[in-house]
C-alpha positions as CSV (number, residue, x, y, z in Angstrom):
1,M,-0.6,97.8,62.0
2,S,-1.1,95.1,64.7
3,S,-4.5,93.3,64.8
4,L,-6.8,93.0,67.7
5,E,-9.6,90.5,68.6
6,V,-11.9,90.8,71.6
7,Y,-13.8,87.8,72.9
8,I,-16.7,87.9,75.3
9,L,-17.2,84.6,77.1
10,T,-20.7,83.9,78.0
11,Y,-23.2,81.4,79.5
12,N,-26.8,82.2,80.2
13,R,-26.3,85.8,81.0
14,A,-28.4,87.4,78.2
15,D,-29.7,90.1,80.6
16,Y,-26.1,91.4,81.2
17,L,-24.6,90.5,77.9
18,R,-26.2,93.4,76.0
19,E,-24.5,96.0,78.1
20,S,-21.2,94.3,77.8
21,I,-21.4,94.1,74.0
22,E,-22.5,97.8,73.8
23,S,-19.5,98.9,75.9
24,V,-17.0,97.1,73.6
25,L,-18.5,98.3,70.4
26,A,-18.5,101.9,71.7
27,S,-14.7,101.8,72.0
28,S,-12.8,104.8,70.7
29,F,-10.4,102.2,69.1
30,K,-12.4,100.9,66.1
31,D,-10.2,98.4,64.2
32,F,-11.0,95.1,66.0
33,T,-13.4,92.1,65.8
34,L,-15.6,91.1,68.7
35,T,-16.6,87.4,69.0
36,V,-19.2,86.3,71.6
37,V,-18.2,82.7,72.5
38,D,-21.3,81.0,73.9
39,N,-20.8,78.0,76.1
40,C,-24.1,76.4,75.0
41,S,-26.5,78.8,76.7
42,T,-30.2,77.9,77.0
43,D,-31.5,81.5,77.2
44,N,-31.9,84.1,74.5
45,T,-28.2,84.8,74.1
46,R,-28.2,84.3,70.4
47,Q,-31.1,86.8,69.9
48,V,-29.2,89.4,72.0
49,V,-26.1,89.1,69.8
50,E,-28.1,89.1,66.5
51,S,-29.9,92.2,67.5
52,F,-26.7,94.2,66.9
53,A,-26.0,95.2,63.3
54,D,-22.3,95.7,63.5
55,P,-20.1,93.9,61.0
56,R,-17.3,93.5,63.6
57,L,-19.5,91.3,65.8
58,K,-19.3,87.5,65.4
59,Y,-21.1,84.7,67.3
60,V,-19.8,81.2,68.1
61,K,-21.8,78.7,70.1
62,H,-20.4,75.4,71.4
63,D,-22.5,72.3,70.8
64,Q,-22.1,71.4,74.5
65,N,-21.0,73.1,77.7
66,I,-17.2,72.7,78.0
67,G,-16.9,74.6,81.4
68,G,-16.0,78.2,82.0
69,I,-12.2,77.6,81.8
70,G,-12.6,75.5,78.7
71,N,-14.7,78.2,77.0
72,I,-11.9,80.8,77.7
73,N,-9.3,78.4,76.3
74,S,-11.4,77.8,73.2
75,A,-11.2,81.6,72.5
76,I,-7.4,81.6,73.0
77,K,-7.1,78.7,70.5
78,M,-9.3,80.3,67.8
79,A,-7.6,83.7,68.1
80,A,-5.3,84.7,65.3
81,A,-4.7,88.4,66.0
82,D,-1.6,90.0,67.4
83,Y,-3.4,91.1,70.5
84,I,-6.4,89.6,72.3
85,V,-8.8,90.5,75.1
86,L,-10.8,87.9,77.0
87,F,-13.8,89.9,78.3
88,H,-16.7,88.9,80.7
89,D,-20.3,88.9,79.8
90,D,-21.4,90.9,82.9
91,D,-18.7,93.6,82.9
92,K,-18.3,96.8,81.0
93,M,-15.2,98.6,79.6
94,H,-14.4,102.3,79.3
95,H,-14.5,103.5,75.8
96,D,-10.7,104.2,75.9
97,M,-9.6,100.8,77.3
98,L,-8.8,99.1,74.0
99,K,-7.1,102.2,72.6
100,T,-4.9,102.8,75.7
101,E,-3.8,99.2,76.1
102,Y,-3.2,98.7,72.4
103,E,-0.9,101.8,72.3
104,Y,1.1,100.5,75.3
105,L,1.7,97.1,73.7
106,E,2.8,98.8,70.5
107,R,5.1,101.1,72.5
108,F,6.6,98.3,74.7
109,P,7.5,95.2,72.7
110,Q,9.0,93.6,75.8
111,V,5.6,93.5,77.5
112,G,3.6,90.3,77.3
113,C,0.3,91.8,78.5
114,V,-1.1,95.0,79.8
115,S,-4.0,95.6,82.2
116,C,-5.6,98.7,83.8
117,L,-7.3,99.6,87.0
118,N,-10.9,98.7,87.6
119,T,-13.8,99.8,89.7
120,N,-16.8,97.7,91.0
121,F,-20.3,98.6,90.2
122,F,-23.4,97.1,91.8
123,E,-27.0,96.3,91.0
124,D,-28.3,99.4,92.7
125,G,-26.2,101.6,90.3
126,S,-23.5,102.5,92.9
127,E,-19.8,102.3,92.3
128,A,-16.9,101.6,94.6
129,D,-13.7,103.7,94.8
130,T,-10.9,102.9,92.4
131,I,-7.8,101.6,94.3
132,T,-4.4,102.3,92.8
133,D,-1.3,100.2,93.9
134,F,1.4,102.6,92.7
135,E,2.3,106.1,91.5
136,G,3.1,107.1,88.0
137,E,1.7,106.4,84.5
138,Y,2.3,102.7,84.5
139,K,4.3,99.9,86.1
140,I,6.1,96.9,84.4
141,F,6.7,93.8,86.5
142,T,9.5,91.5,85.5
143,G,11.5,88.6,87.0
144,R,9.4,87.7,90.1
145,E,8.2,91.3,90.9
146,L,4.6,90.5,90.1
147,F,4.6,87.3,92.2
148,D,6.0,89.2,95.2
149,A,3.6,92.2,94.7
150,Y,0.6,90.0,94.4
151,F,1.3,88.0,97.6
152,E,2.2,91.2,99.5
153,G,-1.2,92.8,98.5
154,R,0.4,95.4,96.2
155,H,-1.2,94.2,92.9
156,N,-4.7,93.5,91.9
157,T,-5.7,92.8,88.3
158,V,-9.0,91.5,87.0
159,C,-8.9,89.2,84.0
160,P,-11.2,91.1,81.6
161,S,-9.0,94.2,81.9
162,I,-6.0,92.4,80.3
163,M,-4.8,92.7,76.7
164,Y,-2.5,89.8,75.8
165,R,0.3,89.6,73.2
166,K,-0.8,86.4,71.4
167,K,2.7,85.4,70.3
168,V,3.8,85.3,74.0
169,L,1.0,82.9,74.8
170,D,1.7,80.8,71.8
171,A,5.5,80.7,72.4
172,H,5.0,78.9,75.7
173,D,1.6,77.2,75.1
174,L,0.1,79.3,77.8
175,I,-3.6,78.8,78.5
176,F,-5.9,79.0,81.6
177,D,-4.8,75.9,83.4
178,P,-7.9,74.1,84.7
179,N,-5.9,72.4,87.4
180,V,-5.4,75.7,89.2
181,G,-9.2,76.4,89.5
182,P,-10.9,79.8,88.9
183,C,-7.8,81.8,89.7
184,C,-6.0,80.3,86.8
185,D,-5.9,83.8,85.2
186,I,-3.5,84.9,88.0
187,K,-1.2,82.0,87.4
188,L,-1.1,82.8,83.7
189,L,0.2,86.3,84.6
190,F,2.9,84.7,86.8
191,D,3.8,82.4,83.9
192,I,4.2,85.4,81.5
193,E,6.6,87.0,83.9
194,R,8.3,83.6,84.5
195,Y,9.2,83.2,80.9
196,G,10.8,86.6,80.6
197,D,8.1,89.0,79.4
198,G,6.9,92.0,81.3
199,V,3.5,92.3,82.9
200,M,2.3,95.9,82.7
201,T,-0.4,97.7,84.6
202,V,-1.6,101.2,83.5
203,N,-2.6,103.6,86.3
204,K,-6.0,104.4,84.8
205,C,-9.4,103.1,85.6
206,L,-10.7,101.8,82.3
207,M,-12.7,98.8,83.4
208,Y,-16.0,98.3,85.3
209,T,-16.6,95.1,87.2
210,R,-20.2,94.2,87.9
211,R,-20.7,92.7,91.4
212,H,-23.7,90.4,91.8
213,K,-24.5,87.2,93.6
214,G,-24.4,85.0,90.5
215,Q,-20.6,85.4,89.8
216,D,-17.8,83.0,91.0
217,S,-15.6,85.8,92.4
218,T,-18.5,87.0,94.7
219,M,-19.7,83.6,95.8
220,N,-16.4,81.7,96.0
221,Y,-13.7,84.4,96.6
222,F,-12.0,82.7,99.5
223,T,-12.2,79.1,98.2
224,M,-11.0,79.9,94.7
225,H,-7.9,81.7,96.2
226,I,-7.2,78.8,98.5
227,E,-7.2,76.5,95.5
228,L,-4.6,78.8,93.9
229,Y,-2.4,78.7,96.9
230,D,-2.7,74.9,97.1
231,F,-1.7,74.5,93.5
232,L,1.3,76.9,93.7
233,V,2.8,75.5,96.9
234,K,2.9,72.0,95.2
235,D,4.4,73.4,92.0
236,D,8.2,72.8,91.5
237,Y,8.8,76.4,90.4
238,Y,6.3,78.4,92.5
239,G,6.3,76.2,95.6
240,P,9.7,77.4,96.9
241,M,8.8,81.0,96.2
242,L,5.6,80.7,98.1
243,R,7.1,78.9,101.1
244,E,9.5,81.8,101.5
245,K,6.7,84.0,102.5
246,K,6.0,82.6,106.0
247,S,4.7,85.9,107.4
248,W,2.5,86.4,104.4
249,G,1.2,82.8,104.7
250,N,0.4,83.3,108.4
251,M,-1.6,86.5,107.6
252,K,-3.5,84.8,104.8
253,Y,-4.3,81.8,107.0
254,R,-5.7,84.1,109.7
255,D,-7.9,86.1,107.3
256,F,-9.1,83.2,105.2
257,S,-9.7,80.8,108.1
258,K,-11.9,83.5,109.7
259,A,-13.9,83.7,106.5
260,L,-14.3,79.9,106.3
261,A,-15.4,79.8,110.0
262,S,-18.0,82.6,109.3
263,L,-19.4,80.6,106.4
264,E,-19.7,77.6,108.7
265,I,-21.4,79.6,111.4
266,K,-23.9,81.1,108.9
267,G,-24.5,77.6,107.4
268,E,-23.9,78.9,103.9
269,R,-21.6,76.1,102.8
270,D,-21.3,72.4,103.4
271,R,-19.4,71.8,106.7
272,D,-17.2,69.0,105.3
273,D,-16.4,71.1,102.2
274,L,-15.3,74.0,104.4
275,R,-13.1,71.8,106.6
276,R,-11.4,70.4,103.4
277,Y,-10.6,74.0,102.3
278,E,-9.2,74.8,105.8
279,K,-6.9,71.8,105.6
280,M,-5.9,72.9,102.1
281,L,-5.2,76.5,103.4
282,R,-3.2,75.1,106.4
283,G,-1.0,73.1,104.0
284,S,-0.3,76.0,101.6
285,C,-0.1,79.0,104.0
286,G,0.9,77.5,107.4
287,G,-0.8,79.6,110.0
288,S,0.2,80.3,113.6
289,A,-0.7,77.8,116.3
290,A,-3.0,80.4,117.9
291,D,-4.9,81.1,114.7
292,R,-5.3,77.3,114.1
293,F,-6.6,76.9,117.6
294,K,-9.1,79.8,117.2
295,Y,-10.4,78.2,114.0
296,T,-10.9,74.8,115.7
297,V,-12.7,76.3,118.7
298,T,-15.0,78.4,116.5
299,V,-16.1,75.6,114.2
300,T,-16.5,73.2,117.1
301,A,-18.8,75.7,118.7
302,A,-20.7,76.2,115.5
303,K,-21.2,72.4,115.3
304,L,-22.2,71.9,119.0
305,M,-24.1,75.1,119.5
306,P,-25.1,76.5,116.1
307,G,-27.8,78.9,117.4
308,L,-25.6,80.5,120.0
309,A,-22.6,80.7,117.7
310,R,-24.7,82.4,115.0
311,K,-26.1,84.9,117.6
312,L,-22.7,85.8,118.8
313,Y,-21.3,86.1,115.3
314,Y,-23.9,88.7,114.3
315,K,-23.6,90.5,117.6
316,V,-19.8,90.9,117.0
317,K,-20.3,91.8,113.4
318,K,-22.9,94.5,114.3
319,G,-20.5,95.9,116.9
320,N,-17.7,96.2,114.4
321,A,-19.8,97.9,111.7
């Protein structure tokens, strides 16, 4: 029987961590170990973990903060099981997530990892609708199918929903590359496909993603994806593939430059920082001359007439609501 290890990566989120641990330990699949890897928290994380009397639960705390990506990679390096899950400290899993994904990895040895659908839940207790990208029980991406699907908006996988086949990671020294930025989990999926293993998605919602203001994917969604595109376009392997997608690049420039301009109008990020990201986006995705001109006009207005620009922005936003 194949072995399974689940890791919860955490830093100063004791208030959310309890629910995350509870959801994992309540899994219908029972034969696994759960290790909380603490990135040198200063809150009561240790007390939360030690309040559980479950022999499957372990606790590891780093002596110093090694960064979020470093913390994830430390879990990959310490893992010795056949299959591993790298879970988030603020999310929850369905009780059948481990069982379902484990069975698929057992059933399909050509698959390097398997994920599931997820739904978002919010602080007020509400949930978003689950979005499916395909019909059928599951889909296996091979060759460059995942890369194409992702950049055409036909694939969306969240990192904590993934169960990895550890020997595939080990065979190619695959980790979360810190040079990519926060979206390094996406690049890892591309790498699994690149080296010849399938990337599977199960057409079931078995994962609940908490949305709150304190998470990277909420605060930095646009900038973290721009960093991903910038890395890929400079990569010898992925660069030519990305540059093929001119229409996709123009679309992404249009959508993301609008988001960057809105952040500048609202004054929510440093202006120079936002301009740097627009330049990065322009280099990786291109963008039509018209969309580049619109961005330039918008940010110039935001700089010269910030009050008027903000007033017009909220008026248009209200009209589109």
